[in-house]
C-alpha positions as CSV (number, residue, x, y, z in Angstrom):
1,X,-2.3,-81.1,51.4
2,X,-2.8,-78.2,49.2
3,X,-4.6,-74.9,50.5
4,X,-6.9,-74.9,47.6
5,X,-9.0,-77.9,46.7
6,X,-11.7,-79.2,44.3
7,X,-15.1,-78.7,46.1
8,X,-16.7,-82.2,45.8
9,X,-17.8,-83.0,42.4
10,X,-18.4,-79.3,41.5
11,X,-16.3,-77.4,39.3
12,X,-15.0,-75.2,42.0
13,X,-11.8,-74.9,43.7
14,X,-12.1,-73.3,47.1
15,X,-9.5,-72.2,49.7
16,X,-9.3,-74.5,52.9
17,X,-10.0,-71.3,54.9
18,X,-13.0,-69.1,53.7
19,X,-13.8,-65.8,54.9
20,X,-17.1,-65.4,56.6
21,X,-18.7,-61.7,56.7
22,X,-21.5,-61.7,59.3
23,X,-19.3,-59.0,60.6
24,X,-19.3,-56.7,57.4
25,X,-22.9,-56.1,57.9
26,X,-24.7,-57.0,61.1
27,X,-23.8,-56.7,64.9
28,X,-27.1,-57.0,66.4
29,X,-28.9,-60.4,67.7
30,X,-25.3,-62.3,66.9
31,X,-23.9,-64.9,68.8
32,X,-20.4,-63.8,69.3
33,X,-19.0,-63.1,73.0
34,X,-17.9,-59.7,72.2
35,X,-20.0,-56.7,71.0
36,X,-18.2,-54.9,68.1
37,X,-18.7,-51.9,65.4
38,X,-19.2,-52.5,61.7
39,X,-16.0,-52.0,59.9
40,X,-15.7,-48.9,57.4
41,X,-15.3,-49.5,53.8
42,X,-11.5,-49.1,54.2
43,X,-11.2,-51.7,56.7
44,X,-13.0,-54.2,54.7
45,X,-10.9,-53.3,51.6
46,X,-7.8,-54.0,53.6
47,X,-9.2,-57.3,54.9
48,X,-10.5,-58.6,51.4
49,X,-7.0,-57.7,50.1
50,X,-5.1,-59.4,52.9
51,X,-7.3,-62.6,52.5
52,X,-6.5,-62.8,48.7
53,X,-2.5,-62.2,49.4
54,X,-2.7,-65.1,52.1
55,X,-4.5,-67.4,49.5
56,X,-8.1,-67.2,50.5
57,X,-10.6,-67.2,47.5
58,X,-13.8,-68.1,49.2
59,X,-16.0,-65.8,50.8
60,X,-19.4,-66.4,52.5
61,X,-22.2,-64.0,53.0
62,X,-26.0,-64.1,53.2
63,X,-29.1,-62.0,53.2
64,X,-29.6,-62.4,56.8
65,X,-26.0,-60.6,57.3
66,X,-27.4,-57.4,57.3
67,X,-25.7,-55.2,54.6
68,X,-23.0,-57.6,54.0
69,X,-24.0,-58.4,50.4
70,X,-24.3,-55.0,49.4
71,X,-20.7,-54.1,51.0
72,X,-19.2,-57.0,49.3
73,X,-20.7,-56.1,46.0
74,X,-19.2,-52.6,46.2
75,X,-15.8,-53.4,47.7
76,X,-15.0,-56.9,46.0
77,X,-12.4,-56.2,43.2
78,X,-11.4,-58.9,40.6
79,X,-14.7,-61.0,40.9
80,X,-13.6,-63.8,38.9
81,X,-10.6,-64.3,41.5
82,X,-13.1,-65.2,44.1
83,X,-15.8,-67.7,44.9
84,X,-18.7,-66.4,46.4
85,X,-21.3,-68.2,48.5
86,X,-24.7,-66.9,49.8
87,X,-28.1,-68.0,51.0
88,X,-31.6,-68.2,50.5
89,X,-34.5,-68.8,53.1
90,X,-33.3,-66.4,55.9
91,X,-34.3,-62.9,56.3
92,X,-33.2,-60.4,58.9
93,X,-35.1,-57.2,59.5
94,X,-35.5,-55.0,62.7
95,X,-33.3,-57.6,64.6
96,X,-35.6,-60.7,63.9
97,X,-35.1,-63.5,61.8
98,X,-37.9,-64.9,59.3
99,X,-38.0,-67.8,57.1
100,X,-39.5,-68.4,53.6
101,X,-38.7,-71.4,51.5
102,X,-41.3,-70.9,48.7
103,X,-40.2,-70.9,45.3
104,X,-41.1,-67.5,44.6
105,X,-39.2,-66.1,47.4
106,X,-36.3,-68.3,46.6
107,X,-36.2,-66.7,43.1
108,X,-36.6,-63.2,44.5
109,X,-33.6,-63.7,47.0
110,X,-31.3,-64.9,44.1
111,X,-32.2,-62.1,42.0
112,X,-31.5,-59.8,44.7
113,X,-28.4,-61.3,45.7
114,X,-27.1,-60.9,42.1
115,X,-27.8,-57.2,42.3
116,X,-26.5,-56.5,45.5
117,X,-23.4,-58.5,44.9
118,X,-23.1,-56.7,41.5
119,X,-22.6,-60.1,39.7
120,X,-24.4,-61.9,37.0
121,X,-23.6,-65.3,38.7
122,X,-23.2,-66.7,42.1
123,X,-20.7,-69.5,42.7
124,X,-22.7,-71.2,45.5
125,X,-26.2,-70.6,47.0
126,X,-27.0,-72.5,50.2
127,X,-30.4,-73.0,51.8
128,X,-30.2,-71.0,55.0
129,X,-32.1,-73.9,57.2
130,X,-34.4,-72.9,60.2
131,X,-33.5,-76.4,61.5
132,X,-36.3,-78.2,59.9
133,X,-33.4,-79.5,57.3
134,X,-35.3,-82.5,56.2
135,X,-38.5,-81.0,55.7
136,X,-37.1,-78.1,53.7
137,X,-35.6,-80.6,51.4
138,X,-38.5,-83.0,51.2
139,X,-41.5,-80.7,51.3
140,X,-40.2,-77.1,50.3
141,X,-40.3,-75.7,46.9
142,X,-36.7,-73.9,47.2
143,X,-34.7,-77.1,46.3
144,X,-36.6,-77.2,42.8
145,X,-35.9,-73.3,42.2
146,X,-32.4,-73.7,43.2
147,X,-31.9,-76.3,40.3
148,X,-33.7,-74.2,37.9
149,X,-31.5,-71.4,38.6
150,X,-28.5,-73.7,38.4
151,X,-29.9,-74.8,35.2
152,X,-30.1,-71.2,33.8
153,X,-26.4,-70.5,34.7
154,X,-27.4,-68.1,37.5
155,X,-25.8,-70.4,40.1
156,X,-22.7,-72.8,39.7
157,X,-23.4,-75.1,42.9
158,X,-26.3,-75.5,45.4
159,X,-26.3,-76.7,48.9
160,X,-27.6,-76.3,52.4
161,X,-26.4,-74.8,55.7
162,X,-27.9,-77.6,57.9
163,X,-28.6,-78.2,61.6
164,X,-28.3,-81.6,62.1
165,X,-26.2,-84.7,60.8
166,X,-29.4,-86.2,59.5
167,X,-30.1,-83.0,57.6
168,X,-26.7,-83.0,56.3
169,X,-26.8,-86.5,54.7
170,X,-30.3,-85.5,53.4
171,X,-28.8,-82.6,51.8
172,X,-26.0,-84.4,50.0
173,X,-28.6,-86.8,48.5
174,X,-30.1,-84.0,46.8
175,X,-27.6,-81.2,46.3
176,X,-23.9,-80.6,45.6
177,X,-22.7,-79.3,49.0
178,X,-23.6,-79.5,52.7
179,X,-22.3,-76.7,55.2
180,X,-22.2,-78.5,58.5
181,X,-21.0,-78.2,62.2
182,X,-17.5,-79.4,62.9
183,X,-15.7,-78.2,66.2
184,X,-14.2,-79.4,69.4
185,X,-17.8,-79.9,70.7
186,X,-19.8,-81.4,67.8
187,X,-18.8,-83.3,64.7
188,X,-21.5,-84.3,61.9
189,X,-19.4,-87.3,61.2
190,X,-22.5,-89.2,59.1
191,X,-22.4,-86.3,56.6
192,X,-18.7,-86.2,56.2
193,X,-18.8,-90.0,55.4
194,X,-21.5,-89.8,52.9
195,X,-19.6,-87.0,51.2
196,X,-16.6,-89.1,50.8
197,X,-18.8,-92.1,49.2
198,X,-20.9,-89.7,47.1
199,X,-18.0,-87.2,46.2
200,X,-19.9,-84.2,47.6
201,X,-18.6,-81.0,48.9
202,X,-18.3,-80.0,52.8
203,X,-18.1,-76.7,54.0
204,X,-17.6,-76.1,57.7
205,X,-19.4,-73.4,59.9
206,X,-18.7,-72.8,63.6
207,X,-15.5,-74.7,63.3
208,X,-14.1,-71.9,66.1
209,X,-17.2,-71.9,68.0
210,X,-18.3,-68.6,67.0
211,X,-15.5,-67.1,69.0
212,X,-16.4,-68.9,72.3
213,X,-13.3,-70.8,72.3
214,X,-10.4,-69.9,75.0
215,X,-8.2,-71.7,77.2
216,X,-4.9,-70.3,78.0
217,X,-3.2,-73.7,78.5
218,X,-4.3,-74.8,75.1
219,X,-4.1,-73.8,71.6
220,X,-7.8,-74.4,70.8
221,X,-7.8,-72.8,67.4
222,X,-5.1,-74.8,66.4
223,X,-6.7,-77.9,67.6
224,X,-9.9,-76.8,65.9
225,X,-7.9,-76.4,62.6
226,X,-6.3,-80.1,63.1
227,X,-9.7,-81.5,63.8
228,X,-11.2,-80.2,60.5
229,X,-8.2,-80.3,57.9
230,X,-7.1,-83.7,58.7
231,X,-10.7,-85.2,58.2
232,X,-10.9,-86.6,54.8
233,X,-13.9,-85.3,53.0
234,X,-13.9,-81.7,54.6
235,X,-12.8,-79.0,52.0
236,X,-13.1,-75.4,53.5
237,X,-13.8,-74.1,56.9
238,X,-15.7,-70.6,57.1
239,X,-14.2,-68.3,59.7
240,X,-15.5,-64.9,60.3
241,X,-13.2,-62.1,61.3
242,X,-12.7,-58.3,60.9
243,X,-9.3,-58.4,62.4
244,X,-6.3,-58.5,60.4
245,X,-4.1,-60.3,62.8
246,X,-6.7,-62.8,63.5
247,X,-7.0,-63.5,59.9
248,X,-3.3,-64.2,59.4
249,X,-3.0,-66.2,62.3
250,X,-5.9,-68.3,61.3
251,X,-4.3,-69.0,57.8
252,X,-1.0,-69.9,59.5
253,X,-2.7,-72.2,61.7
254,X,-4.7,-74.0,58.9
255,X,-1.6,-74.2,56.8
256,X,0.0,-75.8,59.5
257,X,-3.0,-78.3,60.2
258,X,-2.5,-79.3,56.3
259,X,1.2,-79.6,56.5
């Protein structure tokens, strides 16, 4: 299987491994097992350069990731070589998350992301769910606003980062992409099956259990990659790191799983 593949029925071609960027801009109230310092600009530049050389073209960020969007906008070169995904709905201020799925906030968030990322279009915008996936989709205002912004050419593809399998299936009925949980402990199987049927895009989050994966007797990273990339319908796994050797190892294991 190719390391770069078409994302469902969108016009986007994404690498099987995407780079998550929480650690570019936020190190408080995170779920990783170890504390960390935010990387300097030179460290991020080296990481982005290495990612590109390894064949990664998908980068995932969000307003809730602290200064991540701004730092990517400042340091990401050759914008058209990258697929940039961001989100709407969740804000993170003073170490506290809040959510707003109104049309006005959705529009404001998109315009702010365009400015922070120093771009005139966003490849992917996902709704950053608070756990009420179906209520947001069926009763919120953000979906209609996302569709309007897509029609205006501000966004190329829209989706939702969901908290449940039922939410993922509902998202695929209305949107282009679902970002789902798929790891050794949880697999949103219904969503992936529906994606195959509808020709929709699937991005995986928490594929390595947010770093909570360790067993000296097993290669759990390789097992996780095999689980994801040998499942028809999954297009890319987002893995966050600020460690060059981890990035290189993850790409090698993803390519092995795809072989």
